[in-house]
C-alpha positions in Angstrom: 27.2 -5.0 2.7 26.1 -4.6 -0.9 22.8 -5.8 -2.3 23.9 -8.5 -4.6 26.3 -10.3 -2.3 25.1 -14.0 -3.0 26.8 -15.7 -0.3 26.7 -12.9 2.8 24.6 -14.1 5.8 20.8 -12.9 5.2 18.5 -11.4 7.8 15.8 -13.5 8.4 12.7 -11.7 9.7 9.3 -13.3 11.4 6.5 -11.4 11.2 4.6 -12.5 14.2 1.2 -11.4 13.9 0.1 -8.3 11.9 -2.6 -6.0 11.5 -5.2 -8.0 8.8 -5.3 -11.7 9.3 -8.4 -12.2 11.8 -8.1 -14.6 14.7 -11.5 -16.2 13.3 -8.7 -17.5 10.0 -6.4 -19.4 12.6 -6.1 -20.5 16.5 -2.6 -19.5 16.4 -2.8 -15.9 15.5 -0.7 -14.8 18.7 -3.1 -11.9 20.7 -1.9 -10.2 23.8 1.3 -9.1 25.4 2.2 -12.7 26.3 1.2 -14.3 23.2 2.9 -12.3 21.0 6.1 -12.7 23.3 6.1 -15.9 23.5 6.0 -16.3 19.4 8.3 -13.8 18.6 10.8 -15.5 21.3 10.0 -18.9 19.6 10.5 -17.6 16.0 14.2 -15.9 17.5 15.0 -19.4 19.2 14.3 -21.4 15.6 16.3 -19.0 13.7 14.9 -15.5 12.9 17.4 -12.4 13.4 14.7 -9.7 13.6 11.0 -9.8 14.7 8.2 -7.5 13.2 5.6 -6.6 14.9 2.0 -5.3 15.5 0.0 -4.8 18.9 -3.0 -6.8 19.4 -5.5 -7.0 22.6 -6.4 -10.0 24.4 -9.4 -10.7 21.6 -6.7 -10.3 18.6 -7.9 -6.9 17.9 -5.3 -4.8 16.2 -4.0 -1.8 19.1 -1.6 0.9 19.2 -2.3 1.2 22.9 1.5 2.4 24.4 1.3 0.9 27.0 0.8 -2.5 25.3 3.1 -1.9 22.9 6.0 -1.3 25.0 5.3 -4.4 27.3 5.5 -6.4 24.0 8.8 -5.1 23.5 9.9 -5.3 27.0 9.0 -8.9 27.3 10.9 -9.7 23.6 14.0 -8.2 25.3 13.9 -10.0 28.6 13.6 -13.5 26.9 15.7 -12.7 23.7 18.4 -10.4 22.4 16.3 -10.7 18.8 16.3 -7.2 16.8 12.5 -5.6 17.2 11.1 -3.9 14.3 7.3 -2.2 14.7 5.0 -1.5 12.3 4.0 1.9 11.6 1.8 1.1 8.8 -0.5 -0.2 11.5 -4.2 -1.3 10.6 -6.8 -0.1 8.6 -8.5 2.9 10.4 -5.3 3.9 12.5 -4.6 7.5 12.8 -1.1 9.1 11.9 -0.7 9.2 15.9 -1.6 5.8 16.1 0.6 4.9 13.9 3.6 6.3 14.9 3.1 4.9 18.7 5.2 2.0 18.3 8.6 4.3 17.9 8.1 6.1 20.8 6.9 3.7 23.2 8.9 0.6 22.4 11.8 2.0 20.8 12.1 -0.4 18.4 15.4 -1.3 16.6 13.9 -0.6 13.3 10.5 0.5 12.3 8.6 -0.4 8.9 8.1 2.9 6.8 5.6 2.2 3.9 6.1 4.3 0.9 2.7 5.6 -1.3 -1.1 5.4 -1.0 -2.6 2.4 -2.5 -5.9 0.5 -2.9 -5.4 -1.9 -0.2 -8.0 -5.1 -0.3 -7.2 -8.2 1.9 -11.0 -10.0 2.0 -12.2 -8.8 -1.7 -14.4 -12.0 -2.0 -17.4 -12.0 -0.2 -18.0 -15.8 -0.6 -14.6 -16.6 0.9 -15.1 -14.5 4.3 -14.1 -16.4 6.8 -16.8 -16.9 10.1 -15.9 -14.4 12.4 -15.6 -14.9 16.0 -15.9 -11.4 17.3 -18.2 -8.5 16.2 -15.2 -6.2 15.3 -14.1 -9.0 13.2 -17.0 -8.7 11.0 -17.2 -5.5 10.9 -13.4 -5.5 8.9 -14.9 -7.9 6.7 -18.0 -5.2 5.9 -15.5 -2.6 5.2 -14.0 -4.4 1.9 -14.2 -3.1 -1.0 -13.0 0.2 0.4 -9.7 -0.5 1.7 -7.5 2.3 0.7 -3.7 2.7 2.9 -3.0 6.4 2.9 0.8 7.9 2.8 0.8 10.9 1.6 4.3 12.9 0.8 3.9 14.5 3.4 2.6 12.5 6.0 5.9 10.3 5.2 8.3 13.4 5.9 6.2 13.6 8.9 7.1 9.5 9.4 11.1 10.2 8.4 11.5 12.9 10.8 10.0 11.0 13.4 12.1 7.9 12.9 15.5 10.3 13.0 14.0 12.1 16.0 13.5 8.8 17.9 17.0 7.3 16.8 14.6 4.3 15.1 15.9 3.0 11.5 13.2 2.6 8.7 13.0 -0.3 6.7 11.1 1.0 3.7 8.1 -1.0 2.3 7.8 -1.0 -1.1 4.3 -2.6 -2.6 4.8 -1.8 -6.1 7.3 0.1 -8.5 6.2 3.3 -7.8 7.2 3.3 -4.2 10.4 3.2 -5.3 10.0 6.3 -6.9 8.9 8.0 -3.8 11.8 6.5 -2.1 14.3 8.1 -4.7 12.6 11.4 -4.3 12.7 11.3 -0.4 16.7 10.2 -0.5 16.9 13.2 -3.0 15.4 15.8 -1.0 17.4 15.0 2.5 14.1 13.5 4.6 15.7 9.8 3.8 19.3 9.5 4.8 21.0 6.4 2.5 22.1 3.7 2.6 18.4 2.6 2.9 17.0 -0.9 4.0 14.4 -1.9 1.7 11.4 -4.6 1.8 9.3 -5.7 -1.3 6.1 -6.5 -0.4 4.2 -8.4 -3.0 0.7 -9.9 -2.9 -1.3 -7.7 -1.4 -4.4 -6.7 -3.5 -3.4 -3.1 -4.7 0.2 -3.5 -5.3 2.3 -5.8 -7.5 1.1 -9.7 -7.4 3.1 -12.6 -5.7 4.9 -14.1 -8.6 8.5 -14.5 -9.0 8.5 -12.6 -12.1 7.3 -9.6 -10.0 9.6 -9.9 -7.5 12.4 -9.8 -10.3 10.8 -7.0 -11.8 10.5 -5.2 -8.3 14.3 -5.6 -7.4 15.8 -4.5 -11.1 13.8 -1.4 -10.4 15.0 -1.1 -7.1 18.4 -1.6 -8.3 18.2 0.7 -11.1 16.3 3.5 -9.2 17.9 3.1 -5.7 20.9 1.8 -6.9 24.3 2.7 -4.5 21.6 4.2 -1.7 20.5 0.5 -1.0 22.0 -0.9 2.0 20.1 -4.1 1.4 16.6 -5.7 -0.2 14.4 -8.1 1.4 11.1 -9.9 0.4 8.0 -10.2 2.0 5.7 -12.6 -0.5 2.1 -13.4 1.0 0.1 -16.7 0.6 1.2 -20.3 0.5 3.4 -21.5 -1.6 4.8 -18.3 -2.7 6.2 -17.3 0.5 8.9 -19.9 0.8 8.9 -19.8 -3.8 10.0 -16.1 -3.6 11.8 -16.9 -0.4 14.2 -19.5 -2.0 14.8 -17.0 -5.1 15.4 -14.3 -2.2 17.5 -16.5 -0.6 19.6 -17.3 -3.5 20.1 -13.7 -4.8 21.8 -12.4 -1.9 18.1 -10.3 -0.4 17.1 -10.7 2.9 13.8 -12.3 3.7 10.4 -12.1 5.8 8.2 -15.4 6.8 5.6 -15.1 9.6 1.7 -15.3 10.3 1.4 -12.0 9.0 1.8 -12.7 5.8 0.9 -17.1 5.6 -0.6 -19.4 7.5 0.6 -22.9 5.9 3.7 -24.7 5.8 2.2 -27.4 3.2 -0.7 -27.2 0.8 -2.2 -29.6 3.3 -1.0 -28.5 6.8 -1.4 -25.0 8.7 1.4 -23.7 10.4 1.9 -24.8 14.3 3.3 -20.9 15.0 5.8 -18.7 13.4 8.5 -21.1 14.5 7.0 -23.5 11.8 7.4 -20.8 9.0 10.9 -19.5 10.4 12.1 -23.1 10.0 11.1 -23.8 6.7 12.8 -20.7 5.9 15.9 -21.8 7.7 15.7 -25.3 5.7 15.6 -23.3 2.5 18.3 -21.1 3.1 20.5 -23.7 4.0 19.7 -25.6 1.1 20.9 -22.8 -1.3 23.9 -21.9 0.7 22.7 -19.0 2.3 23.2 -19.1 6.1 21.2 -16.8 8.7 22.7 -13.8 10.2 23.5 -14.0 14.0 23.9 -10.8 16.0 27.6 -10.9 15.2 27.3 -11.7 11.3 24.5 -8.3 11.6 27.6 -6.1 12.9 27.6 -3.9 9.3 23.8 -3.2 9.8 23.8 -2.2 13.3 26.7 0.0 12.6 24.4 1.0 9.7 21.8 1.6 12.2 23.5 3.7 14.5 23.5 6.7 12.8 19.3 6.5 14.3 20.6 6.2 17.4 18.3 9.0 19.8 20.5 12.3 20.6 
């Protein structure tokens, strides 16, 4: 599998619910086991090959409760053969133990591995704060301006070891070019085993902006820094319309793509998404228009063969 094969089928990930968007921002943010499972299955039926998951309780509050995470994973497996990817980024304020809980509880095919400490802001402008439904949402807003996403070198080593021990393939998340150097270091010291799956997450305040120019710069840097140790490069751009503009460029360049309610709430400037399936359908249309079919499970065989090296003993 090469990172510059512009005709190979693309892996399309749907980021179902995230850990940053507040329920008060959209009535369709899925919460609770059934809400998240139903959204994941609908996204798969719309064309997603992977679903990326965070836990949320019935109020929509981010949760790392193992029973909740396990129930979400099992509910999806009971209704779909879509590949499952759980976060280890978690949500602001979660401990390392909470962030790692999904790997043990849910046994996903993939998990995200965030590559560096950074300022991380979702609601920096008080004048644009949404009207909250729950007290916990207001608490999140009041913490704005103090956001730091902590991923020290030793914590990354710990997380990489957990991925190996628990048989989960890591999907490396880079929010800026400096994170690529950390990936290079972790590969060189043996903490990460190549080839690695890389996802460029752009548009978070504290990391690279969500412009096409930043996407191109980060892609070029990834090819230069990680080179033959890359299995694939994907893009997850936040907000409308950049989620879809970067998706179009990513598809055209042979990259994988992520869309979903975690990253963007709109399918058009004047229309909010009715759910993740709405966003996935947009991405499938874009992929078809630029000649990049979305991979089915059979076409994912090269990935799955690579991921088998992470199977549990």
